[in-house]
C-alpha positions as CSV (number, residue, x, y, z in Angstrom):
1,M,-45.4,-10.9,33.5
2,A,-46.4,-7.4,34.6
3,Q,-44.9,-8.0,38.0
4,E,-41.6,-9.1,36.5
5,L,-41.5,-6.0,34.2
6,E,-42.0,-3.8,37.3
7,Q,-39.1,-5.5,39.0
8,Y,-36.8,-5.0,35.9
9,A,-37.7,-1.3,35.7
10,R,-37.1,-0.9,39.4
11,Y,-33.6,-2.2,39.4
12,F,-32.1,-1.9,35.9
13,H,-31.7,1.8,35.2
14,E,-29.9,3.5,32.2
15,G,-26.3,4.1,33.1
16,E,-26.4,1.6,36.0
17,R,-23.2,-0.4,36.4
18,I,-23.9,-4.2,36.4
19,R,-22.1,-7.5,36.5
20,V,-22.7,-10.0,33.7
21,G,-21.9,-13.7,34.3
22,I,-20.8,-15.1,30.9
23,P,-20.7,-18.9,30.5
24,M,-17.2,-20.5,30.0
25,E,-16.4,-23.6,28.0
26,G,-14.9,-25.3,31.0
27,G,-17.9,-24.6,33.2
28,G,-18.8,-21.7,35.5
29,W,-19.1,-18.1,34.6
30,F,-16.7,-15.3,33.7
31,P,-17.5,-12.1,35.7
32,E,-17.6,-9.1,33.3
33,W,-18.7,-5.5,34.1
34,G,-21.0,-3.5,31.9
35,V,-23.3,-0.5,31.9
36,V,-27.0,-0.5,31.1
37,A,-27.5,1.2,27.8
38,T,-31.3,0.9,27.6
39,L,-34.2,-1.2,29.0
40,D,-37.3,-1.7,27.0
41,D,-39.7,-3.9,29.1
42,D,-37.6,-7.0,29.4
43,L,-35.1,-6.2,26.6
44,L,-31.8,-5.1,28.2
45,L,-28.9,-3.6,26.2
46,V,-25.6,-3.8,28.0
47,D,-22.3,-2.1,27.0
48,L,-19.4,-4.3,28.1
49,S,-16.4,-2.7,29.8
50,R,-13.6,-4.6,28.0
51,D,-12.9,-4.9,24.3
52,Q,-12.1,-8.6,24.2
53,L,-13.5,-11.5,26.3
54,P,-11.5,-14.6,27.2
55,E,-11.2,-17.3,24.5
56,E,-13.2,-19.7,26.7
57,A,-16.2,-17.4,26.9
58,Q,-19.3,-18.8,25.2
59,L,-21.5,-16.1,23.6
60,R,-24.1,-17.9,21.5
61,T,-27.7,-16.7,20.8
62,G,-30.0,-18.4,23.2
63,E,-27.3,-18.8,25.9
64,T,-28.4,-18.1,29.5
65,L,-26.4,-15.5,31.3
66,N,-26.7,-13.9,34.7
67,V,-26.9,-10.2,35.4
68,G,-26.6,-8.6,38.8
69,I,-26.3,-5.3,40.6
70,P,-24.1,-5.6,43.7
71,E,-24.5,-3.2,46.6
72,N,-22.8,-2.6,49.9
73,D,-25.4,-4.4,52.0
74,G,-26.6,-6.8,49.4
75,G,-27.6,-7.0,45.7
76,V,-29.8,-8.5,43.1
77,T,-29.4,-10.9,40.3
78,C,-31.5,-12.1,37.4
79,R,-31.3,-14.7,34.6
80,A,-31.2,-13.4,31.0
81,V,-31.1,-15.0,27.5
82,L,-28.7,-13.7,24.9
83,V,-30.7,-12.3,22.0
84,S,-27.8,-10.8,20.0
85,D,-24.0,-10.3,20.4
86,E,-23.0,-7.1,18.8
87,T,-19.3,-7.8,19.4
88,A,-18.0,-5.0,17.2
89,E,-19.8,-2.5,19.5
90,H,-19.0,-4.5,22.7
91,R,-22.8,-4.6,23.4
92,L,-25.0,-7.5,24.5
93,V,-28.7,-7.6,23.8
94,L,-30.4,-9.6,26.6
95,R,-33.9,-10.6,27.4
96,L,-34.5,-10.8,31.1
97,V,-36.4,-13.9,32.3
98,D,-37.6,-15.1,35.7
99,D,-37.8,-13.0,38.9
100,V,-35.1,-10.8,40.4
101,Y,-33.3,-12.6,43.3
102,S,-31.5,-11.1,46.3
103,F,-28.1,-12.1,47.5
104,E,-25.4,-11.0,50.0
105,P,-22.0,-10.2,48.6
106,R,-20.2,-12.5,51.1
107,E,-22.5,-15.4,50.1
108,Y,-22.0,-14.6,46.4
109,Y,-18.2,-14.5,46.5
110,R,-17.4,-17.2,49.1
111,Q,-18.5,-20.7,48.6
112,D,-17.9,-24.3,49.8
113,V,-16.6,-26.3,46.9
114,Y,-15.4,-29.9,46.4
115,L,-12.5,-29.9,44.0
116,P,-9.3,-31.8,43.2
117,L,-6.6,-29.9,45.1
118,D,-2.9,-30.6,45.3
119,F,-0.9,-28.5,47.8
120,R,2.8,-28.6,48.8
121,L,5.5,-26.5,50.4
122,P,8.0,-25.0,47.9
123,L,11.7,-25.9,48.3
124,S,12.5,-22.4,49.3
125,Q,10.5,-19.9,51.4
126,I,12.2,-16.9,49.8
127,E,9.6,-14.9,48.0
128,A,11.6,-14.3,44.8
129,D,12.3,-18.0,44.5
130,V,8.7,-18.9,45.1
131,K,7.5,-16.5,42.4
132,Q,10.1,-17.8,40.0
133,R,8.9,-21.4,40.5
134,W,5.3,-20.3,40.0
135,L,6.2,-18.5,36.7
136,K,8.1,-21.7,35.6
137,R,5.0,-23.9,36.3
138,R,2.9,-21.5,34.2
139,L,5.4,-21.7,31.3
140,E,5.4,-25.5,31.5
141,M,1.6,-25.6,31.2
142,E,1.8,-23.3,28.1
143,F,4.6,-25.6,26.6
144,A,2.6,-28.7,27.3
145,A,-0.5,-27.3,25.6
146,Q,1.4,-26.6,22.4
147,T,1.0,-28.9,19.3
148,P,4.3,-30.4,18.3
149,E,5.8,-28.9,15.2
150,P,7.0,-31.0,12.2
151,G,10.6,-32.0,12.6
152,E,10.6,-31.2,16.3
153,P,13.6,-32.8,18.2
154,E,12.6,-36.0,20.0
155,E,14.0,-34.7,23.3
156,L,11.6,-31.7,23.1
157,E,8.6,-34.0,22.6
158,D,9.8,-36.2,25.4
159,S,10.0,-33.2,27.7
160,R,6.5,-32.1,26.7
161,E,5.1,-35.6,27.4
162,E,6.8,-35.7,30.8
163,I,5.2,-32.3,31.8
164,R,1.8,-33.5,30.5
165,A,2.0,-36.6,32.7
166,R,2.9,-34.5,35.7
167,L,0.0,-32.2,35.1
168,E,-2.4,-35.1,34.7
169,K,-1.3,-36.5,38.0
170,R,-2.1,-33.2,39.7
171,K,-5.5,-33.3,38.1
172,D,-6.1,-36.7,39.6
173,A,-5.4,-35.3,43.1
174,P,-8.1,-36.3,45.6
175,P,-11.0,-33.8,45.9
176,V,-11.2,-31.8,49.1
177,V,-13.8,-29.5,50.7
178,A,-12.6,-25.9,50.6
179,N,-14.3,-22.6,51.5
180,M,-13.1,-20.6,48.6
181,S,-13.3,-17.1,47.2
182,G,-11.4,-15.1,44.6
183,G,-8.9,-13.9,47.2
184,G,-8.2,-17.0,49.3
185,L,-9.4,-20.3,50.7
186,R,-9.7,-22.3,53.9
187,I,-9.1,-26.1,54.0
188,N,-8.9,-28.7,56.8
189,I,-5.6,-30.6,56.4
190,N,-3.6,-33.1,58.6
191,R,-0.4,-31.1,58.4
192,K,0.1,-28.1,60.7
193,M,1.4,-25.1,58.7
194,I,3.0,-22.0,60.1
195,V,1.5,-18.6,59.6
196,G,3.5,-16.7,57.0
197,Q,4.6,-19.9,55.1
198,F,4.2,-20.0,51.3
199,I,2.2,-22.9,49.9
200,E,1.8,-24.0,46.3
201,L,-1.7,-24.9,45.2
202,S,-2.8,-26.7,42.0
203,L,-6.6,-26.5,41.5
204,Y,-8.6,-28.3,38.8
205,L,-11.9,-26.8,37.8
206,P,-14.2,-29.4,36.2
207,G,-14.1,-29.1,32.4
208,A,-11.4,-26.5,32.4
209,P,-8.6,-26.8,29.8
210,R,-5.8,-26.6,32.4
211,L,-4.9,-26.4,36.0
212,V,-5.0,-23.2,38.1
213,E,-1.6,-22.7,39.6
214,I,-1.5,-20.5,42.7
215,V,1.0,-19.5,45.4
216,G,-0.7,-18.7,48.7
217,E,0.4,-17.5,52.1
218,V,-0.8,-19.1,55.3
219,V,-2.6,-16.5,57.4
220,E,-4.3,-18.6,60.1
221,V,-4.1,-22.1,61.6
222,R,-6.6,-23.5,64.1
223,E,-6.5,-27.0,65.6
224,L,-9.8,-28.8,65.1
225,P,-11.6,-30.7,67.9
226,D,-10.4,-34.0,66.5
227,T,-6.8,-32.9,67.3
228,T,-5.6,-34.5,64.1
229,R,-6.6,-31.8,61.5
230,F,-6.0,-28.1,61.2
231,S,-8.3,-25.4,59.7
232,T,-5.8,-23.5,57.5
233,A,-6.6,-20.2,55.9
234,V,-4.6,-19.2,52.9
235,K,-4.6,-15.9,50.9
236,Y,-3.5,-15.8,47.3
237,R,-0.1,-14.2,46.7
238,F,0.6,-15.1,43.1
239,I,-2.2,-15.9,40.8
240,D,-2.8,-15.1,37.1
241,E,-5.8,-12.7,36.8
242,A,-7.3,-14.8,34.1
243,D,-7.2,-17.8,36.4
244,R,-8.7,-15.7,39.2
245,D,-11.6,-14.8,36.9
246,R,-12.1,-18.5,36.0
247,L,-12.1,-19.3,39.7
248,I,-14.6,-16.5,40.6
249,G,-16.8,-17.6,37.7
250,Y,-16.9,-21.2,39.0
251,I,-17.7,-20.0,42.5
252,Q,-20.5,-17.7,41.1
253,G,-21.9,-20.6,39.2
254,Q,-22.1,-22.8,42.3
255,Q,-23.8,-20.0,44.2
256,L,-26.3,-19.3,41.4
257,R,-27.2,-22.9,41.2
258,Q,-28.0,-22.8,44.9
259,L,-30.1,-19.7,44.4
260,A,-32.0,-21.4,41.6
261,Q,-32.8,-24.4,43.8
262,N,-33.9,-22.2,46.7
263,P,-34.6,-18.7,45.3
264,R,-35.2,-15.9,47.7
265,V,-37.5,-13.6,45.8
266,L,-37.4,-10.0,46.8
267,P,-40.5,-9.0,48.8
268,E,-42.8,-6.8,46.9
269,P,-43.5,-3.4,48.5
270,E,-46.9,-3.0,50.0
271,P,-49.3,-1.2,47.6
272,E,-50.0,2.4,48.5
273,V,-53.5,3.1,49.8
274,S,-55.3,5.9,48.0
275,P,-56.8,8.8,50.1
276,W,-60.3,7.8,49.1
277,V,-59.9,4.2,50.4
278,R,-58.3,5.5,53.6
279,R,-61.3,7.9,54.2
280,L,-63.6,5.0,53.6
281,Q,-61.8,2.9,56.1
282,V,-62.0,5.7,58.7
283,A,-65.8,6.1,58.0
284,F,-66.4,2.4,58.5
285,V,-64.6,2.4,61.9
286,L,-66.7,5.4,63.0
287,I,-69.9,3.7,62.0
288,L,-69.0,0.6,64.0
289,L,-68.2,2.8,67.0
290,I,-71.4,4.7,66.8
291,A,-73.4,1.4,66.5
292,F,-71.7,0.0,69.5
293,I,-72.4,3.1,71.6
294,G,-76.0,3.1,70.4
295,C,-76.4,-0.6,71.5
296,Q,-75.1,0.2,74.9
297,V,-77.4,3.2,75.4
298,R,-80.4,1.2,74.3
299,A,-79.5,-1.6,76.7
300,I,-79.4,0.9,79.6
301,L,-82.8,2.4,78.7
302,V,-84.4,-1.0,78.4
303,A,-83.0,-1.9,81.9
304,K,-84.5,1.2,83.4
305,E,-87.9,0.6,81.9
306,R,-87.9,-2.9,83.5
307,G,-87.0,-1.4,86.9
308,E,-83.5,-2.8,86.9
309,K,-80.7,-0.9,88.5
310,W,-77.1,-0.6,87.6
311,E,-74.8,-2.7,89.7
312,V,-73.1,0.4,91.2
313,Q,-76.4,1.9,92.2
314,R,-77.6,-1.3,93.8
315,I,-74.4,-1.6,95.9
316,F,-74.8,2.1,96.9
317,D,-78.4,1.6,98.0
318,E,-77.6,-1.5,100.0
319,G,-74.8,0.3,101.8
320,F,-76.9,3.4,102.5
321,I,-79.7,1.3,104.1
322,D,-77.2,-0.6,106.2
323,F,-75.8,2.7,107.5
324,L,-79.3,3.9,108.5
325,K,-79.9,0.7,110.4
326,R,-76.7,1.2,112.5
327,Q,-77.8,4.8,113.3
328,R,-80.9,3.5,115.0
């Protein structure tokens, strides 16, 4: 526990800007910014940046949240348990649990997902028309989610049911693998798109109350080795910011699950060696060196007492005697 408290004190400083992942009813996390108010051992007080959270946000005592500090070349994240929700003061009281994990921003915000995805080309490629169709789809979803009022005309109810059936059909679209972020996605499809084309996307996040409707623009198309599919990159052109937050929260949730399964704990810094210990180490090395030299000197003296000569002296003597013989 002492090691974890040292980690918390090292990374969570008063006034530090942090990101809080708040659980959503439909699954995933909603990314919210906050500022560290105080840190007392493992008790963290965070002041949230916004006055009101989305309706789907789940803030219940005992709920597990994620707090992180992103950086340019990486960042850290840690799990926390909600102790108290002081909504009136826009403050969360959290108790940090577990170790602090490292992550890279690109890994944290871009993730391979497997989701129901329906895509289609709009009838017109004129931007104003495309945006108008996107707004109309969003209004239809709001209309379909409404509860019929007493005495509502039958034609209105029939229209609502027709829209609901159409939305349910899009929810049942076959899942596809997509490399997704909060700003765009890449998918492998059988149809060859043209760079610059608008494309309508309907995503369904598991457990979410409604579809996420997006208009994207094709920015890259690459033919795959099988020559039948194309890797197509799309950036979002029209997306509701609340839907973007839901999407980012889902991506973060997938990434954090991977980190939980294979955590990469930050390496602890090597403990500093005190001057007294360092002097003791130097003295020990000197003692070993003196002992080695003493053994060598003693070996030489013993060899001399036995009449033994060094190898160099023996070779010199033999060479000198051979020289004298040749002079004769």
